[in-house]
C-alpha angles and dihedrals in degrees: 000000000000092000090058091049090050092049091048091052089046092054092050089051090049092053092046090052093049091049093049091049093050092048094053119098112245126227090249092050091249130121135064092300091076095058094075095066106179094009088088089076087076088077095039134269095309092054094247092283093147091055092047094046093049091047090047092052091049092048090046090053091049088047092055094042091048091050089052092044093050095047091049091048093048092046092055089049092052092047091052090047092051092049091052092045092048092049091048093052092046091050093050092047093054092061 
């Protein structure tokens, strides 16, 4: 139950990070961030790049931490499952 919730949250973070990366203006003036033209004035003269960059760094850190957390959580579930399976096979073999 909680694993599904964590994976769902992880997927939402992934999509947000992808969206933020595509919105940002690249160094070579390429990418989807250039399509807005004057719409970048909404975030100030710099186009809000500082805000987008900081948010991308935070989402990237959450992405890495979430990846580590999910792998540790799933690894502990597999170990518990193997122990229970091994005990069940040992119990059946002793009959």
